[in-house]
Biopython code that builds the backbone (N, CA, C, O; Angstrom):
import numpy as np
from Bio.PDB.StructureBuilder import StructureBuilder

atoms = [
    (1, "UNK", "N", (-14.534, 30.191, -103.494)),
    (1, "UNK", "CA", (-13.356, 29.211, -103.604)),
    (1, "UNK", "C", (-12.492, 30.029, -105.182)),
    (1, "UNK", "O", (-12.672, 29.597, -106.320)),
    (2, "UNK", "N", (-11.634, 31.180, -104.862)),
    (2, "UNK", "CA", (-10.997, 31.562, -106.202)),
    (2, "UNK", "C", (-10.594, 30.308, -107.144)),
    (2, "UNK", "O", (-10.580, 29.142, -106.749)),
    (3, "UNK", "N", (-10.366, 30.604, -108.056)),
    (3, "UNK", "CA", (-9.409, 29.826, -109.296)),
    (3, "UNK", "C", (-8.301, 28.905, -109.153)),
    (3, "UNK", "O", (-8.045, 27.798, -109.627)),
    (4, "UNK", "N", (-7.394, 30.146, -107.905)),
    (4, "UNK", "CA", (-5.740, 29.277, -107.351)),
    (4, "UNK", "C", (-6.016, 28.639, -106.417)),
    (4, "UNK", "O", (-5.111, 27.924, -105.987)),
    (5, "UNK", "N", (-6.873, 28.617, -105.956)),
    (5, "UNK", "CA", (-7.492, 28.001, -104.903)),
    (5, "UNK", "C", (-7.794, 27.037, -105.006)),
    (5, "UNK", "O", (-7.693, 26.180, -104.128)),
    (6, "UNK", "N", (-8.308, 26.864, -106.229)),
    (6, "UNK", "CA", (-9.177, 25.499, -106.713)),
    (6, "UNK", "C", (-8.276, 24.665, -107.948)),
    (6, "UNK", "O", (-8.598, 23.635, -108.541)),
    (7, "UNK", "N", (-7.123, 25.442, -108.091)),
    (7, "UNK", "CA", (-5.579, 25.632, -108.601)),
    (7, "UNK", "C", (-5.595, 24.575, -107.729)),
    (7, "UNK", "O", (-6.103, 23.455, -107.670)),
    (8, "UNK", "N", (-4.698, 25.457, -106.898)),
    (8, "UNK", "CA", (-3.434, 24.607, -105.467)),
    (8, "UNK", "C", (-4.429, 23.286, -104.785)),
    (8, "UNK", "O", (-3.943, 22.403, -104.080)),
    (9, "UNK", "N", (-5.587, 23.350, -105.079)),
    (9, "UNK", "CA", (-6.497, 21.941, -104.322)),
    (9, "UNK", "C", (-5.877, 20.764, -105.072)),
    (9, "UNK", "O", (-5.150, 19.800, -104.832)),
    (10, "UNK", "N", (-6.698, 21.467, -106.372)),
    (10, "UNK", "CA", (-6.442, 20.415, -107.236)),
    (10, "UNK", "C", (-4.832, 19.254, -107.769)),
    (10, "UNK", "O", (-4.675, 18.040, -107.896)),
    (11, "UNK", "N", (-4.104, 20.242, -107.908)),
    (11, "UNK", "CA", (-2.381, 19.959, -107.888)),
    (11, "UNK", "C", (-1.534, 18.894, -105.937)),
    (11, "UNK", "O", (-0.815, 17.933, -105.665)),
    (12, "UNK", "N", (-2.218, 19.844, -105.307)),
    (12, "UNK", "CA", (-2.940, 18.791, -103.936)),
    (12, "UNK", "C", (-3.332, 17.206, -104.219)),
    (12, "UNK", "O", (-2.696, 16.158, -104.333)),
    (13, "UNK", "N", (-4.693, 17.592, -104.269)),
    (13, "UNK", "CA", (-4.550, 16.011, -104.568)),
    (13, "UNK", "C", (-4.568, 15.107, -105.463)),
    (13, "UNK", "O", (-5.212, 14.066, -105.331)),
    (14, "UNK", "N", (-3.913, 15.371, -106.414)),
    (14, "UNK", "CA", (-3.177, 14.871, -107.742)),
    (14, "UNK", "C", (-1.510, 14.489, -106.582)),
    (14, "UNK", "O", (-1.046, 13.387, -106.291)),
    (15, "UNK", "N", (-1.128, 15.550, -106.279)),
    (15, "UNK", "CA", (-0.004, 15.209, -105.457)),
    (15, "UNK", "C", (-0.063, 13.609, -104.645)),
    (15, "UNK", "O", (0.566, 12.551, -104.613)),
    (16, "UNK", "N", (-1.308, 14.281, -104.024)),
    (16, "UNK", "CA", (-1.666, 13.011, -102.627)),
    (16, "UNK", "C", (-1.898, 11.237, -102.731)),
    (16, "UNK", "O", (-1.596, 10.259, -102.046)),
    (17, "UNK", "N", (-2.929, 11.624, -104.580)),
    (17, "UNK", "CA", (-3.242, 9.883, -105.311)),
    (17, "UNK", "C", (-2.211, 9.500, -105.450)),
    (17, "UNK", "O", (-1.990, 8.309, -105.231)),
    (18, "UNK", "N", (-1.045, 10.481, -105.922)),
    (18, "UNK", "CA", (0.529, 9.589, -106.887)),
    (18, "UNK", "C", (1.276, 9.426, -105.687)),
    (18, "UNK", "O", (1.320, 8.247, -105.337)),
    (19, "UNK", "N", (1.808, 10.126, -105.028)),
    (19, "UNK", "CA", (2.138, 9.582, -103.490)),
    (19, "UNK", "C", (1.886, 7.965, -102.932)),
    (19, "UNK", "O", (2.733, 7.097, -102.722)),
    (20, "UNK", "N", (0.058, 7.894, -102.740)),
    (20, "UNK", "CA", (-0.303, 7.412, -102.447)),
    (20, "UNK", "C", (-0.273, 5.926, -103.486)),
    (20, "UNK", "O", (-0.673, 5.026, -102.748)),
    (21, "UNK", "N", (-0.085, 5.576, -104.319)),
    (21, "UNK", "CA", (0.076, 4.898, -105.361)),
    (21, "UNK", "C", (1.159, 4.452, -105.032)),
    (21, "UNK", "O", (1.370, 3.355, -104.515)),
    (22, "UNK", "N", (2.325, 5.705, -105.452)),
    (22, "UNK", "CA", (3.573, 5.148, -105.202)),
    (22, "UNK", "C", (3.752, 3.975, -104.090)),
    (22, "UNK", "O", (3.977, 2.773, -104.229)),
    (23, "UNK", "N", (3.554, 4.833, -102.855)),
    (23, "UNK", "CA", (3.696, 3.499, -101.989)),
    (23, "UNK", "C", (3.198, 2.709, -102.368)),
    (23, "UNK", "O", (3.781, 1.857, -103.038)),
    (24, "UNK", "N", (1.869, 2.658, -102.092)),
    (24, "UNK", "CA", (1.690, 1.195, -102.065)),
    (24, "UNK", "C", (2.056, -0.045, -103.081)),
    (24, "UNK", "O", (2.372, -1.231, -102.998)),
    (25, "UNK", "N", (1.913, 0.558, -103.693)),
    (25, "UNK", "CA", (3.139, -0.268, -104.794)),
    (25, "UNK", "C", (4.368, -0.381, -104.611)),
    (25, "UNK", "O", (4.800, -1.362, -105.216)),
    (26, "UNK", "N", (5.220, 0.229, -103.994)),
    (26, "UNK", "CA", (6.662, -0.102, -103.474)),
    (26, "UNK", "C", (6.078, -0.850, -102.266)),
    (26, "UNK", "O", (6.509, -2.003, -102.253)),
    (27, "UNK", "N", (5.201, -0.575, -101.194)),
    (27, "UNK", "CA", (4.725, -1.458, -100.049)),
    (27, "UNK", "C", (4.945, -2.837, -100.463)),
    (27, "UNK", "O", (5.860, -3.660, -100.492)),
    (28, "UNK", "N", (3.927, -2.754, -100.718)),
    (28, "UNK", "CA", (3.615, -4.319, -101.550)),
    (28, "UNK", "C", (4.570, -5.362, -102.001)),
    (28, "UNK", "O", (4.580, -6.560, -101.717)),
    (29, "UNK", "N", (5.695, -4.402, -103.063)),
    (29, "UNK", "CA", (6.837, -4.865, -103.569)),
    (29, "UNK", "C", (7.695, -5.556, -102.405)),
    (29, "UNK", "O", (8.199, -6.678, -102.357)),
    (30, "UNK", "N", (7.688, -4.452, -101.439)),
    (30, "UNK", "CA", (9.080, -5.048, -100.464)),
    (30, "UNK", "C", (8.209, -5.834, -99.590)),
    (30, "UNK", "O", (8.810, -6.252, -98.600)),
    (31, "UNK", "N", (7.003, -6.154, -99.655)),
    (31, "UNK", "CA", (6.682, -7.106, -98.351)),
    (31, "UNK", "C", (6.089, -8.143, -99.217)),
    (31, "UNK", "O", (5.033, -8.527, -98.714)),
    (32, "UNK", "N", (6.488, -9.026, -100.846)),
    (32, "UNK", "CA", (6.244, -10.139, -101.531)),
    (32, "UNK", "C", (7.549, -10.347, -101.374)),
    (32, "UNK", "O", (8.041, -11.467, -101.227)),
    (33, "UNK", "N", (8.340, -9.024, -101.402)),
    (33, "UNK", "CA", (9.956, -9.630, -101.304)),
    (33, "UNK", "C", (10.367, -10.727, -100.686)),
    (33, "UNK", "O", (10.795, -11.857, -100.922)),
    (34, "UNK", "N", (9.886, -9.479, -99.159)),
    (34, "UNK", "CA", (10.067, -9.714, -97.273)),
    (34, "UNK", "C", (9.556, -11.812, -97.512)),
    (34, "UNK", "O", (10.105, -12.909, -97.412)),
    (35, "UNK", "N", (8.559, -11.381, -97.767)),
    (35, "UNK", "CA", (8.226, -13.096, -97.921)),
    (35, "UNK", "C", (8.562, -14.321, -98.328)),
    (35, "UNK", "O", (8.314, -15.384, -97.761)),
    (36, "UNK", "N", (9.370, -14.068, -99.739)),
    (36, "UNK", "CA", (9.764, -14.929, -100.224)),
    (36, "UNK", "C", (10.996, -15.256, -99.547)),
    (36, "UNK", "O", (11.193, -16.334, -98.988)),
    (37, "UNK", "N", (11.612, -14.545, -99.593)),
    (37, "UNK", "CA", (12.992, -14.387, -98.612)),
    (37, "UNK", "C", (13.340, -15.233, -97.348)),
    (37, "UNK", "O", (14.296, -15.931, -97.009)),
    (38, "UNK", "N", (11.696, -14.726, -96.594)),
    (38, "UNK", "CA", (11.688, -15.964, -94.564)),
    (38, "UNK", "C", (11.210, -17.263, -95.538)),
    (38, "UNK", "O", (10.971, -18.291, -94.904)),
    (39, "UNK", "N", (11.060, -17.327, -96.853)),
    (39, "UNK", "CA", (10.194, -18.854, -96.927)),
    (39, "UNK", "C", (11.793, -19.452, -97.728)),
    (39, "UNK", "O", (12.034, -20.593, -97.333)),
    (40, "UNK", "N", (12.710, -19.000, -98.578)),
    (40, "UNK", "CA", (13.683, -19.021, -98.742)),
    (40, "UNK", "C", (14.314, -19.468, -97.074)),
    (40, "UNK", "O", (14.124, -20.588, -96.602)),
    (41, "UNK", "N", (15.152, -18.252, -96.265)),
    (41, "UNK", "CA", (15.820, -18.927, -95.723)),
    (41, "UNK", "C", (15.552, -20.031, -94.436)),
    (41, "UNK", "O", (16.138, -20.399, -93.418)),
    (42, "UNK", "N", (14.106, -20.347, -95.260)),
    (42, "UNK", "CA", (13.882, -21.863, -94.095)),
    (42, "UNK", "C", (14.592, -22.983, -95.347)),
    (42, "UNK", "O", (15.509, -23.612, -94.820)),
    (43, "UNK", "N", (14.478, -23.211, -96.213)),
    (43, "UNK", "CA", (15.011, -24.262, -96.834)),
    (43, "UNK", "C", (16.569, -24.447, -96.569)),
    (43, "UNK", "O", (17.466, -23.625, -96.379)),
    (44, "UNK", "N", (16.552, -25.800, -96.626)),
    (44, "UNK", "CA", (17.935, -25.926, -96.990)),
    (44, "UNK", "C", (19.188, -25.275, -97.762)),
    (44, "UNK", "O", (20.324, -25.014, -97.368)),
    (45, "UNK", "N", (18.385, -25.066, -99.352)),
    (45, "UNK", "CA", (19.718, -23.940, -99.386)),
    (45, "UNK", "C", (19.665, -22.767, -99.322)),
    (45, "UNK", "O", (20.533, -21.939, -99.600)),
    (46, "UNK", "N", (18.621, -22.627, -98.943)),
    (46, "UNK", "CA", (18.912, -20.944, -98.408)),
    (46, "UNK", "C", (20.134, -20.436, -96.938)),
    (46, "UNK", "O", (20.960, -19.557, -96.692)),
    (47, "UNK", "N", (19.496, -21.749, -96.249)),
    (47, "UNK", "CA", (20.796, -21.572, -95.400)),
    (47, "UNK", "C", (22.045, -21.963, -96.137)),
    (47, "UNK", "O", (23.011, -22.077, -95.382)),
    (48, "UNK", "N", (22.291, -22.200, -97.409)),
    (48, "UNK", "CA", (23.878, -21.855, -97.847)),
    (48, "UNK", "C", (23.969, -20.746, -99.522)),
    (48, "UNK", "O", (24.924, -20.054, -99.877)),
    (49, "UNK", "N", (23.426, -20.825, -99.815)),
    (49, "UNK", "CA", (23.402, -19.937, -101.066)),
    (49, "UNK", "C", (22.485, -18.631, -100.498)),
    (49, "UNK", "O", (21.272, -18.481, -100.356)),
    (50, "UNK", "N", (23.969, -17.526, -100.173)),
    (50, "UNK", "CA", (23.615, -16.273, -99.540)),
    (50, "UNK", "C", (23.078, -15.694, -100.458)),
    (50, "UNK", "O", (21.902, -15.407, -100.236)),
    (51, "UNK", "N", (23.661, -15.262, -101.878)),
    (51, "UNK", "CA", (23.754, -14.494, -102.962)),
    (51, "UNK", "C", (22.063, -13.687, -102.502)),
    (51, "UNK", "O", (21.713, -12.586, -102.077)),
    (52, "UNK", "N", (21.264, -15.191, -102.950)),
    (52, "UNK", "CA", (19.920, -14.391, -103.206)),
    (52, "UNK", "C", (19.783, -14.050, -102.182)),
    (52, "UNK", "O", (19.521, -12.848, -102.131)),
    (53, "UNK", "N", (19.844, -14.691, -100.954)),
    (53, "UNK", "CA", (19.377, -13.435, -99.896)),
    (53, "UNK", "C", (20.265, -11.732, -100.384)),
    (53, "UNK", "O", (19.509, -10.842, -100.773)),
    (54, "UNK", "N", (21.404, -11.500, -100.339)),
    (54, "UNK", "CA", (21.953, -10.629, -101.020)),
    (54, "UNK", "C", (21.015, -9.872, -101.599)),
    (54, "UNK", "O", (20.375, -8.932, -101.128)),
    (55, "UNK", "N", (20.971, -10.647, -103.285)),
    (55, "UNK", "CA", (20.393, -9.722, -104.026)),
    (55, "UNK", "C", (18.859, -9.438, -103.150)),
    (55, "UNK", "O", (18.762, -8.297, -102.698)),
    (56, "UNK", "N", (18.015, -10.109, -102.962)),
    (56, "UNK", "CA", (16.520, -9.635, -102.033)),
    (56, "UNK", "C", (16.693, -8.228, -101.322)),
    (56, "UNK", "O", (16.218, -7.179, -101.758)),
    (57, "UNK", "N", (17.760, -8.415, -99.672)),
    (57, "UNK", "CA", (17.994, -6.933, -99.234)),
    (57, "UNK", "C", (17.956, -6.191, -100.608)),
    (57, "UNK", "O", (16.881, -5.753, -101.017)),
    (58, "UNK", "N", (18.997, -6.054, -101.260)),
    (58, "UNK", "CA", (19.622, -4.663, -102.029)),
    (58, "UNK", "C", (18.588, -5.029, -102.324)),
    (58, "UNK", "O", (18.668, -5.681, -101.283)),
    (59, "UNK", "N", (17.251, -5.388, -102.879)),
    (59, "UNK", "CA", (16.269, -4.913, -103.582)),
    (59, "UNK", "C", (15.477, -4.165, -103.026)),
    (59, "UNK", "O", (15.138, -3.051, -103.425)),
    (60, "UNK", "N", (15.046, -4.833, -101.859)),
    (60, "UNK", "CA", (14.423, -3.789, -100.800)),
    (60, "UNK", "C", (14.913, -2.415, -100.554)),
    (60, "UNK", "O", (14.231, -1.391, -100.493)),
    (61, "UNK", "N", (16.228, -2.543, -100.419)),
    (61, "UNK", "CA", (16.875, -1.034, -99.979)),
    (61, "UNK", "C", (16.567, -0.394, -101.241)),
    (61, "UNK", "O", (16.086, 0.728, -101.084)),
    (62, "UNK", "N", (16.708, -0.789, -102.526)),
    (62, "UNK", "CA", (16.210, -0.103, -103.864)),
    (62, "UNK", "C", (14.864, 0.337, -103.400)),
    (62, "UNK", "O", (14.672, 1.407, -102.822)),
    (63, "UNK", "N", (14.247, -0.250, -103.588)),
    (63, "UNK", "CA", (12.888, -0.175, -103.057)),
    (63, "UNK", "C", (12.444, 0.927, -102.435)),
    (63, "UNK", "O", (11.766, 1.741, -103.061)),
    (64, "UNK", "N", (12.683, 1.069, -101.434)),
    (64, "UNK", "CA", (12.476, 2.076, -99.997)),
    (64, "UNK", "C", (13.465, 3.504, -100.412)),
    (64, "UNK", "O", (13.106, 4.534, -99.841)),
    (65, "UNK", "N", (14.751, 3.633, -101.422)),
    (65, "UNK", "CA", (15.538, 4.617, -101.381)),
    (65, "UNK", "C", (14.424, 4.994, -102.152)),
    (65, "UNK", "O", (13.730, 5.890, -101.672)),
    (66, "UNK", "N", (14.091, 4.518, -103.236)),
    (66, "UNK", "CA", (13.263, 5.239, -104.862)),
    (66, "UNK", "C", (11.792, 5.849, -104.097)),
    (66, "UNK", "O", (11.118, 6.757, -104.582)),
    (67, "UNK", "N", (11.525, 5.248, -103.012)),
    (67, "UNK", "CA", (9.468, 5.375, -103.343)),
    (67, "UNK", "C", (10.117, 6.509, -102.018)),
    (67, "UNK", "O", (9.199, 6.909, -101.301)),
    (68, "UNK", "N", (11.228, 6.940, -101.703)),
    (68, "UNK", "CA", (11.834, 7.313, -100.209)),
    (68, "UNK", "C", (11.482, 9.096, -101.332)),
    (68, "UNK", "O", (10.601, 9.944, -101.189)),
    (69, "UNK", "N", (12.687, 8.999, -102.396)),
    (69, "UNK", "CA", (12.689, 9.908, -103.577)),
    (69, "UNK", "C", (11.597, 10.491, -104.132)),
    (69, "UNK", "O", (11.211, 11.660, -104.170)),
    (70, "UNK", "N", (11.252, 9.670, -104.472)),
    (70, "UNK", "CA", (9.876, 9.475, -105.376)),
    (70, "UNK", "C", (8.674, 10.797, -104.724)),
    (70, "UNK", "O", (8.337, 11.920, -105.098)),
    (71, "UNK", "N", (8.329, 9.893, -103.590)),
    (71, "UNK", "CA", (7.462, 10.278, -102.743)),
    (71, "UNK", "C", (8.284, 11.889, -102.750)),
    (71, "UNK", "O", (7.940, 12.599, -103.696)),
    (72, "UNK", "N", (9.050, 12.341, -102.036)),
    (72, "UNK", "CA", (10.221, 13.693, -101.485)),
    (72, "UNK", "C", (9.855, 14.903, -102.841)),
    (72, "UNK", "O", (9.817, 16.133, -102.835)),
    (73, "UNK", "N", (9.700, 14.210, -103.576)),
    (73, "UNK", "CA", (9.844, 14.822, -105.171)),
    (73, "UNK", "C", (8.080, 15.730, -105.598)),
    (73, "UNK", "O", (7.722, 16.898, -105.752)),
    (74, "UNK", "N", (7.552, 14.650, -105.633)),
    (74, "UNK", "CA", (6.344, 14.717, -104.698)),
    (74, "UNK", "C", (5.629, 15.834, -104.373)),
    (74, "UNK", "O", (4.935, 16.630, -105.005)),
    (75, "UNK", "N", (6.090, 15.652, -102.808)),
    (75, "UNK", "CA", (5.778, 16.816, -101.635)),
    (75, "UNK", "C", (6.169, 17.978, -102.359)),
    (75, "UNK", "O", (5.463, 18.938, -102.669)),
    (76, "UNK", "N", (7.311, 17.790, -102.581)),
    (76, "UNK", "CA", (8.198, 19.420, -103.197)),
    (76, "UNK", "C", (7.409, 19.841, -103.877)),
    (76, "UNK", "O", (6.854, 20.866, -103.481)),
    (77, "UNK", "N", (6.962, 19.225, -105.285)),
    (77, "UNK", "CA", (5.845, 19.746, -106.197)),
    (77, "UNK", "C", (4.852, 20.598, -105.712)),
    (77, "UNK", "O", (4.097, 21.501, -106.074)),
    (78, "UNK", "N", (5.143, 19.988, -104.820)),
    (78, "UNK", "CA", (3.367, 21.418, -103.600)),
    (78, "UNK", "C", (3.504, 21.850, -103.078)),
    (78, "UNK", "O", (2.501, 22.132, -102.424)),
    (79, "UNK", "N", (4.984, 22.588, -102.545)),
    (79, "UNK", "CA", (4.881, 22.873, -101.270)),
    (79, "UNK", "C", (5.053, 22.287, -100.692)),
    (79, "UNK", "O", (5.723, 23.051, -99.997)),
    (80, "UNK", "N", (5.106, 21.072, -99.984)),
    (80, "UNK", "CA", (5.068, 20.205, -98.878)),
    (80, "UNK", "C", (6.141, 19.658, -98.502)),
    (80, "UNK", "O", (5.880, 18.852, -97.609)),
    (81, "UNK", "N", (7.043, 19.688, -98.698)),
    (81, "UNK", "CA", (8.076, 18.678, -98.926)),
    (81, "UNK", "C", (8.926, 18.539, -97.406)),
    (81, "UNK", "O", (9.216, 19.698, -97.111)),
    (82, "UNK", "N", (9.429, 17.627, -96.350)),
    (82, "UNK", "CA", (9.890, 17.491, -94.973)),
    (82, "UNK", "C", (11.698, 18.024, -95.276)),
    (82, "UNK", "O", (12.755, 17.911, -95.898)),
    (83, "UNK", "N", (11.180, 18.426, -94.606)),
    (83, "UNK", "CA", (12.981, 19.009, -94.359)),
    (83, "UNK", "C", (13.522, 18.595, -93.116)),
    (83, "UNK", "O", (13.031, 19.043, -92.080)),
    (84, "UNK", "N", (14.306, 17.938, -93.089)),
    (84, "UNK", "CA", (14.997, 17.176, -91.842)),
    (84, "UNK", "C", (16.460, 18.228, -91.407)),
    (84, "UNK", "O", (17.226, 17.990, -90.473)),
    (85, "UNK", "N", (16.540, 19.205, -92.205)),
    (85, "UNK", "CA", (17.507, 20.016, -91.354)),
    (85, "UNK", "C", (17.398, 20.791, -90.410)),
    (85, "UNK", "O", (18.289, 21.022, -89.592)),
    (86, "UNK", "N", (15.308, 21.707, -90.437)),
    (86, "UNK", "CA", (14.873, 21.879, -89.034)),
    (86, "UNK", "C", (14.807, 20.731, -88.281)),
    (86, "UNK", "O", (15.277, 20.783, -87.144)),
    (87, "UNK", "N", (14.480, 20.040, -88.547)),
    (87, "UNK", "CA", (14.451, 19.138, -87.309)),
    (87, "UNK", "C", (15.876, 19.018, -86.558)),
    (87, "UNK", "O", (15.950, 18.782, -85.352)),
    (88, "UNK", "N", (16.801, 19.171, -87.243)),
    (88, "UNK", "CA", (18.202, 19.040, -86.736)),
    (88, "UNK", "C", (18.807, 20.366, -85.982)),
    (88, "UNK", "O", (19.545, 20.443, -84.999)),
    (89, "UNK", "N", (18.356, 21.143, -86.616)),
    (89, "UNK", "CA", (18.624, 22.889, -85.852)),
    (89, "UNK", "C", (18.214, 22.560, -84.382)),
    (89, "UNK", "O", (18.969, 22.668, -83.416)),
    (90, "UNK", "N", (16.330, 21.957, -84.327)),
    (90, "UNK", "CA", (15.565, 21.970, -82.613)),
    (90, "UNK", "C", (16.510, 21.169, -82.037)),
    (90, "UNK", "O", (16.760, 21.892, -81.073)),
    (91, "UNK", "N", (17.476, 19.885, -81.848)),
    (91, "UNK", "CA", (18.144, 19.387, -81.177)),
    (91, "UNK", "C", (18.694, 20.088, -80.387)),
    (91, "UNK", "O", (19.481, 19.603, -79.574)),
]
sb = StructureBuilder()
sb.init_structure("model")
sb.init_model(0)
sb.init_chain("A")
sb.init_seg("    ")
for serial, (resi, resn, name, xyz) in enumerate(atoms, 1):
    if name == "N":
        sb.init_residue(resn, " ", resi, " ")
    sb.init_atom(name, np.array(xyz, "f"), 0.0, 1.0, " ", f" {name:<3s}", serial, name[0])
structure = sb.get_structure()
């Protein structure tokens, strides 16, 4: 294996590791917020006070969008970004 191939492989390995870390962290946060939200909605207060529900859902949305961007950035850094436009052209 040449030095360039070895360097490329190390970059790819680092990117995949970073993406795994980012996704696991964000998905655990989303799962925790979702679980708490479900418990909250089962309470009388949760039925009346929808502001907390809205904020929790906004937080989940933010986390999902953020992790999508971060993973895309990492993948793009090693030339492996998903190109949604190519899929649209094939339809």
